[in-house]
C-alpha positions as CSV (number, residue, x, y, z in Angstrom):
1,X,17.5,-6.6,11.0
2,X,14.2,-4.7,11.4
3,X,14.6,-0.9,11.1
4,X,12.1,1.7,12.4
5,X,13.9,5.1,12.0
6,X,15.4,5.5,8.4
7,X,18.7,4.7,6.9
8,X,21.1,6.1,9.7
9,X,19.6,3.5,12.2
10,X,20.2,0.5,9.8
11,X,23.8,1.5,9.3
12,X,24.3,1.9,13.0
13,X,22.8,-1.4,13.9
14,X,25.0,-3.2,11.3
15,X,28.1,-1.5,12.8
16,X,27.0,-2.2,16.3
17,X,27.2,-6.0,15.6
18,X,30.9,-5.4,14.5
19,X,30.0,-6.1,10.9
20,X,32.9,-5.2,8.7
21,X,30.6,-4.1,5.8
22,X,28.8,-0.9,5.3
23,X,25.6,-0.4,3.4
24,X,21.9,0.1,3.5
25,X,19.1,-1.7,1.8
26,X,17.0,0.2,-0.8
27,X,14.0,0.3,1.7
28,X,15.8,2.3,4.3
29,X,17.8,4.3,1.6
30,X,14.4,5.4,0.1
31,X,13.3,6.8,3.3
32,X,16.1,9.6,3.1
33,X,14.2,11.0,-0.1
34,X,17.4,11.3,-2.3
35,X,17.1,7.8,-4.0
36,X,16.3,7.5,-7.6
37,X,13.3,5.2,-7.6
38,X,13.8,3.9,-11.1
39,X,17.7,3.3,-11.0
40,X,17.7,2.4,-7.2
41,X,20.9,4.4,-6.5
42,X,21.5,7.8,-5.0
43,X,20.3,10.8,-7.0
44,X,23.3,13.0,-7.9
45,X,20.8,15.9,-8.7
46,X,18.9,15.7,-5.4
47,X,22.1,15.3,-3.4
48,X,23.6,18.4,-5.1
49,X,20.4,20.2,-4.5
50,X,20.4,19.6,-0.9
51,X,24.3,19.9,-0.5
52,X,24.7,16.3,0.5
53,X,28.1,14.8,-0.5
54,X,27.6,11.5,-2.2
55,X,30.8,10.3,-0.4
56,X,29.1,10.1,3.0
57,X,26.2,8.0,2.0
58,X,26.5,4.2,2.4
59,X,26.2,1.9,-0.6
60,X,22.7,1.0,-1.5
61,X,22.1,-2.8,-1.5
62,X,19.2,-5.2,-2.2
63,X,17.0,-6.1,0.8
64,X,18.4,-9.6,0.7
65,X,22.1,-9.2,0.6
66,X,25.0,-10.3,2.8
67,X,25.7,-7.1,4.6
68,X,28.5,-8.7,6.6
69,X,29.1,-11.1,9.2
70,X,28.6,-10.5,13.1
71,X,31.8,-10.8,15.2
72,X,31.9,-14.2,16.8
73,X,32.3,-12.6,20.3
74,X,28.7,-11.5,20.2
75,X,26.8,-14.6,19.6
76,X,29.6,-17.2,19.8
77,X,29.6,-17.9,16.1
78,X,29.9,-15.7,13.0
79,X,26.4,-15.0,11.8
80,X,25.8,-13.4,8.4
81,X,23.5,-10.5,8.2
82,X,21.4,-11.2,5.3
83,X,18.5,-8.8,5.5
84,X,17.8,-5.3,6.5
85,X,14.1,-4.0,6.3
86,X,12.0,-1.2,7.7
87,X,9.3,-2.4,10.0
88,X,6.1,-2.0,7.7
89,X,7.8,-3.4,4.7
90,X,9.0,-6.3,6.9
91,X,5.4,-6.9,8.2
92,X,4.1,-6.8,4.6
93,X,6.6,-9.5,3.7
94,X,5.8,-11.5,6.7
95,X,2.1,-11.4,5.8
96,X,3.1,-12.9,2.4
97,X,1.4,-9.9,0.6
98,X,3.5,-10.6,-2.6
99,X,0.8,-9.9,-5.2
100,X,-0.5,-6.7,-6.6
101,X,-3.6,-5.6,-4.6
102,X,-2.7,-7.4,-1.5
103,X,-3.4,-5.2,1.7
104,X,-1.9,-5.2,5.1
105,X,-3.3,-3.4,8.1
106,X,-0.8,-3.1,11.1
107,X,-2.5,-1.9,14.3
108,X,0.1,-1.0,16.9
109,X,1.0,2.3,18.4
110,X,-0.4,3.7,15.1
111,X,-2.2,2.1,12.3
112,X,-0.4,1.5,8.8
113,X,-2.4,0.3,5.9
114,X,-0.2,-0.8,2.9
115,X,-1.2,-2.0,-0.6
116,X,1.1,-3.8,-3.0
117,X,1.3,-1.7,-6.1
118,X,3.6,-4.1,-8.0
119,X,6.7,-2.7,-9.9
120,X,5.4,1.0,-10.2
121,X,5.5,3.6,-7.5
122,X,2.1,5.3,-6.6
123,X,1.7,9.0,-6.0
124,X,-1.2,10.4,-4.3
125,X,-2.7,13.8,-3.3
126,X,-4.7,12.6,-0.3
127,X,-1.9,11.4,2.1
128,X,-0.8,8.1,0.7
129,X,2.9,8.0,0.0
130,X,5.0,5.5,-2.1
131,X,7.5,3.2,-0.5
132,X,9.9,0.6,-1.7
133,X,8.6,-2.5,-0.3
134,X,11.6,-4.8,-1.2
135,X,14.2,-5.5,-3.9
136,X,15.2,-9.1,-4.2
137,X,17.4,-9.9,-7.2
138,X,16.3,-7.6,-10.1
139,X,12.6,-7.4,-8.9
140,X,11.6,-4.3,-7.0
141,X,8.1,-4.2,-5.3
142,X,6.4,-0.9,-4.3
143,X,3.9,-0.1,-1.7
144,X,1.4,2.6,-1.1
145,X,0.9,3.5,2.5
146,X,-1.5,5.5,4.6
147,X,-1.3,5.8,8.4
148,X,-3.2,6.9,11.5
149,X,-1.4,7.9,14.6
150,X,-2.6,7.2,18.1
151,X,-4.2,3.8,17.7
152,X,-2.5,2.0,20.6
153,X,-1.7,5.3,22.3
154,X,-5.5,6.0,22.7
155,X,-6.1,2.6,24.3
156,X,-3.1,3.1,26.7
157,X,-4.4,6.5,27.6
158,X,-7.8,5.2,28.4
159,X,-6.1,2.5,30.7
160,X,-4.1,5.3,32.4
161,X,-7.5,7.1,33.1
162,X,-8.6,3.8,34.6
163,X,-11.5,3.2,32.2
164,X,-10.4,-0.5,32.5
165,X,-7.5,-2.3,34.2
166,X,-6.5,-4.9,31.5
167,X,-6.5,-4.2,27.8
168,X,-8.0,-7.7,27.3
169,X,-11.2,-6.4,29.0
170,X,-12.0,-3.8,26.3
171,X,-13.7,-6.1,23.9
172,X,-16.1,-7.4,26.5
173,X,-16.7,-3.8,27.7
174,X,-17.5,-2.6,24.2
175,X,-20.0,-5.4,23.7
176,X,-21.7,-4.9,26.9
177,X,-23.5,-2.0,25.6
178,X,-25.7,-1.7,22.4
179,X,-23.8,1.5,21.2
180,X,-21.7,4.3,22.4
181,X,-24.8,6.3,23.5
182,X,-24.1,9.0,21.0
183,X,-20.4,9.5,22.3
184,X,-17.7,10.0,19.6
185,X,-14.0,9.8,20.1
186,X,-11.4,11.6,17.9
187,X,-8.1,9.9,18.1
188,X,-5.8,12.7,17.1
189,X,-3.3,13.0,20.0
190,X,-0.6,13.6,17.2
191,X,-2.9,15.4,14.8
192,X,-4.9,13.7,12.0
193,X,-3.1,12.0,9.1
194,X,-4.5,10.4,5.9
195,X,-6.8,11.7,4.4
196,X,-7.3,14.9,6.5
197,X,-3.7,15.6,7.1
198,X,-4.2,18.2,9.9
199,X,-1.3,18.5,12.4
200,X,-3.3,20.9,14.5
201,X,-6.2,18.7,15.3
202,X,-7.0,17.8,18.9
203,X,-8.2,14.6,20.4
204,X,-11.6,14.9,21.9
205,X,-14.7,13.2,23.1
206,X,-17.9,14.6,21.8
207,X,-21.6,13.8,22.7
208,X,-21.1,13.4,26.4
209,X,-24.2,13.4,28.5
210,X,-25.3,12.5,32.0
211,X,-26.1,8.9,30.8
212,X,-22.5,8.3,29.5
213,X,-20.7,5.6,31.4
214,X,-17.1,4.2,31.2
215,X,-18.4,1.5,28.9
216,X,-19.6,4.0,26.3
217,X,-16.3,5.8,26.4
218,X,-14.4,2.6,25.9
219,X,-16.7,1.6,23.1
220,X,-16.3,5.0,21.4
221,X,-12.5,4.6,21.4
222,X,-12.6,1.2,19.8
223,X,-15.1,2.3,17.2
224,X,-12.8,5.3,16.2
225,X,-10.0,2.9,15.4
226,X,-12.3,0.9,13.0
227,X,-13.6,4.3,11.5
228,X,-10.1,5.4,10.9
229,X,-9.4,2.0,9.1
230,X,-12.4,2.7,6.9
231,X,-11.1,6.1,5.9
232,X,-7.7,4.8,5.1
233,X,-9.3,2.0,3.0
234,X,-11.6,4.3,1.0
235,X,-8.6,6.6,0.2
236,X,-6.6,3.6,-0.9
237,X,-9.4,2.4,-3.2
238,X,-9.9,5.9,-4.6
239,X,-6.3,6.8,-5.2
240,X,-4.8,3.5,-6.4
241,X,-7.7,2.0,-8.3
242,X,-6.2,-1.4,-7.8
243,X,-8.6,-4.3,-7.2
244,X,-8.1,-5.7,-3.7
245,X,-7.0,-9.3,-3.6
246,X,-6.7,-9.9,0.1
247,X,-6.6,-8.1,3.4
248,X,-4.4,-9.2,6.4
249,X,-4.0,-7.6,9.8
250,X,-1.3,-7.7,12.4
251,X,0.0,-5.9,15.4
252,X,-1.1,-5.9,19.0
253,X,-4.3,-4.1,18.6
254,X,-5.6,-6.7,16.0
255,X,-6.1,-9.1,18.9
256,X,-9.2,-7.2,19.8
257,X,-12.1,-9.0,18.0
258,X,-14.5,-6.1,18.3
259,X,-12.2,-3.8,16.3
260,X,-11.4,-6.5,13.8
261,X,-15.2,-7.5,13.2
262,X,-16.2,-3.8,12.9
263,X,-13.4,-3.1,10.4
264,X,-14.5,-6.1,8.3
265,X,-18.1,-4.8,8.5
266,X,-17.2,-1.3,7.5
267,X,-14.8,-2.4,4.7
268,X,-17.3,-5.0,3.5
269,X,-14.3,-7.3,3.0
270,X,-13.0,-10.5,4.7
271,X,-9.9,-9.8,6.8
272,X,-7.5,-12.6,7.8
273,X,-5.6,-12.5,11.2
274,X,-2.4,-14.6,11.4
275,X,-1.6,-16.8,14.2
276,X,1.4,-14.7,15.0
277,X,1.0,-10.9,15.4
278,X,4.6,-9.7,15.2
279,X,5.0,-10.1,11.5
280,X,7.9,-7.7,11.1
281,X,10.2,-10.2,12.7
282,X,8.9,-13.0,10.4
283,X,9.2,-10.9,7.3
284,X,12.9,-10.0,8.0
285,X,13.6,-13.7,8.8
286,X,11.8,-14.7,5.5
287,X,14.0,-12.5,3.5
288,X,17.1,-13.6,5.2
289,X,16.1,-17.2,4.6
290,X,15.6,-16.6,1.0
291,X,18.9,-15.1,0.8
292,X,20.7,-18.0,2.4
293,X,18.7,-20.5,0.2
294,X,16.9,-21.9,3.4
295,X,13.7,-21.4,1.4
296,X,13.7,-21.4,-2.4
297,X,10.9,-19.0,-3.3
298,X,7.8,-17.1,-2.1
299,X,5.5,-20.1,-2.7
300,X,7.2,-21.9,0.2
301,X,6.8,-19.0,2.4
302,X,3.1,-18.8,1.7
303,X,2.8,-22.5,3.0
304,X,4.3,-21.5,6.3
305,X,1.8,-18.7,7.1
306,X,-1.1,-19.9,9.3
307,X,-4.3,-17.9,10.0
308,X,-5.7,-17.6,13.5
309,X,-9.3,-16.2,12.4
310,X,-11.2,-14.8,9.4
311,X,-13.4,-11.9,10.0
312,X,-16.3,-11.8,7.5
313,X,-18.6,-8.8,6.9
314,X,-21.9,-9.4,8.6
315,X,-23.7,-7.5,5.8
316,X,-22.7,-6.8,2.3
317,X,-20.8,-3.5,1.6
318,X,-23.8,-2.4,-0.4
319,X,-26.1,-2.8,2.5
320,X,-23.7,-0.8,4.7
321,X,-23.3,2.0,2.1
322,X,-27.1,2.4,1.6
323,X,-28.0,2.5,5.3
324,X,-26.3,0.1,7.4
325,X,-26.4,0.3,11.3
326,X,-23.3,2.6,11.3
327,X,-24.1,5.0,8.6
328,X,-25.5,7.7,10.9
329,X,-22.9,7.0,13.5
330,X,-20.1,7.5,10.8
331,X,-21.6,10.6,9.7
332,X,-21.7,12.0,13.3
333,X,-18.2,10.8,13.9
334,X,-16.9,12.7,10.8
335,X,-18.7,15.8,12.0
336,X,-16.6,15.3,15.4
337,X,-13.5,15.1,13.2
338,X,-14.3,18.5,11.5
339,X,-14.9,20.1,14.9
340,X,-11.6,18.9,16.2
341,X,-9.6,20.2,13.2
342,X,-7.5,23.3,13.4
343,X,-7.8,23.5,17.3
344,X,-4.2,24.3,18.0
345,X,-2.4,27.5,16.6
346,X,0.6,25.4,16.0
347,X,1.1,21.8,15.3
């Protein structure tokens, strides 16, 4: 099972398949914020503080665990439920980001950037938050995550405005002009998350002029996604101080080569794009397969992962930092961010 909305949904999904077992994995349990990170069990102190009876909470299980068996009336045969995972953790596992310093960028409705921090949870003051990645056997893996809302939503909004008819056209539209003609897009339909953390920020186009065309607007939107990726990555480097080992991307938006290449350029790092983009499903299947013994270890899983394309930075990171072609553009875009902040009186 892949879970998107906390522990309650995982328990509901298990019950909806008529599974005669109750429980939640440590990943989903952690999202309730009353789990002891070190002992991997419910915190009696926090539950008491919040007046939550321990008796109403499900048992906490490993990510790879036999949660029960589906009723044969559903699929025709009894199928064991061997894995329950949240979507981003499942995508991280599907990308085979098993080592400390492995980074995963999921670009879908929003952008989620995760780094493997090993067996220690990471705390931050700039918007990254610690997550339990998975617990298999006695081994617990933690992640640090930052997010930017509105990634796919901004592209869908532009399509609704008829800036283009098919999302697949956006890459060609963006490359049909040399730049955005000084237009900057702030993708904050749901406020700004890491590292600015302003729920009152508004979405905006800035720098519009008579020469602005639809093509410039489309390019500005795609550029803003890559700019937010750079922001998240810089916060991750600064806060965790963990050497990056690899970067892999997934999600529907990662099919856009313009965004992928610009992100690689801005990060100054190679980014791998897998052959399959829905890595959450693959990750949950990987964990279930390990639990049943279908695969023996993570080394076997790594051999199964295939790469569609590698995106290499066209210049060194030092060149970009010193004055690459986007240095001035980034500065202007960051000014646009500041002007969009604190726009609404209430979030």
